[in-house]
C-alpha positions, 0 to 999 in steps of 0.5 A: 468186831474186825473193823474195830480191830483195824481202826484201832491198830491204825490209830495206833500206827498213825500215833506211833509213826508220827511220835517216832517220827518226831524223835527220829528227825530229832536225834542222830543215830551214830556220833558221827553223824552228830559231828557232822551236823555240829559240822553244818550248823556253821555254814547251813542257814537257819532254814537249813539247819531245820531239815533233819539229816535223815531227811536231807539224805533221803529225798532231798529233791522232796525236802528242797521244795517243801522248804522252798514252798515253806519259805514262800507262804512265811511258815515257821515249820520245819520240815518234820513238823509240816509232814507230823501235820500232815498225818496227824490231819489225815489220821483225824479225818480217818477217825472223825469218819470212822466214829460218825459210821459206826465203824461199818464198811461204808465209813472205812472206806468214806473215812479212808477218802478222808484221810487223804483230803485230810493229809492234803489239806496242809499242802492246799492251806500253804499254796495258798499262803504262798499265792497271797504273799506272792500277790502281795509282793508284785503289789508293792514291786512297782512302787519300789522300782520307782523309789530305787529308779528315783533314788538312782537319779539322785545319785545313790548307789543301788544298795542304798536305793535298796536301803531306802526302800526298804526303810519306807516300804511295808512287809513283804516287801522291806523284808525281803529287801532287808534279807538281799542287803543282809546277804551282802554284808554278810559277803555274799555278792549282789548276783547271789543275793538277788538269786535268793531273793528271786527261789524264795518269793517265786515271783514271775515280774520280780524274776524279770527285774532280777534279769534286767538288774543282772544284764544291766550289771554286765553290758552296763547302762543307765539303770533308772531308765532300766528299772522305769521300763521295767516298771512300765512293762508290770504295769501294763501286765497288771492291766491286760490281766485285769481286763482279763479277769473282767472278761472271764468273770462270768464264766468262771463263776457259771463253771462254778454254779454249774459244778455245786448245782448237783450239790445244791439237789441233793441237799434239797432233796435230802431235805424234802424226803430223806428216804427217796434218797437215802438210797443213793448212799446205802446201795451199792449201785448207788455209790458207785453212781454217787462217785461217778458223779462226784468226778464227773463234776469235779473234772468238769470244774476243774476243766472250765477253770483251765479254759478260762485261765489265760496266762499273761 
């Protein structure tokens, strides 16, 4: 009865926090804050307007990092919506495991672990989308540099060359180039527009390109030749990275096999002799051993992944 009461109370508190978070983030507390928000909306960009005033005042570093990650992932989520989504995932995982385990002590412990996993699932999804977007952007970067370099040789200016590349390329490259051109048309300098582009995308290859362009604009040189050399450097990095991935593919596969082998063995033994393996989940000593085994297995997978990861 106590556990059921605890579960009900946790569900109520979770839903209450989500509802309060939505309304607290959307409303201003005072007339002064409302006036400040209205005043700031004329100078802030769209992504900054989406951040509630309370979140901008408290934990601004985390809010800024989260906003950048959401922008890089291409997700039209506000900060408070993203936080509420994480809370809902955590609460859903906890209640699901609690209902499956009939509110036993072991079910509460597993439910807390599921809540932690559910809370981190949106973060994992955002990071996955960011990596996919950066990879797609890098795949188009060499082609974009070639177009811009050829346009410069034909007598176009840099902004005209970027506009021509934006018309011929596909997203996400065309979208980001249009954003740069829109910033320059709104009065921003090219240096500031490129700096914002670097922050939005988060690509190392793009940082190399932007650095080369800024250096050329400072000291002067043939920009088309500079971009050709940068494109050659990026092409060589991609080639070397491909060779490294080929050489380490077997080790990565071995790491996953070694890491997943204990899980496959437990599933096989549960199917063959459930009563024999159920002691591992019902006995307190078995649960401790299981927790230690899972921890060591995860550490082993992460260690092998770290060993075979080579930065180029």
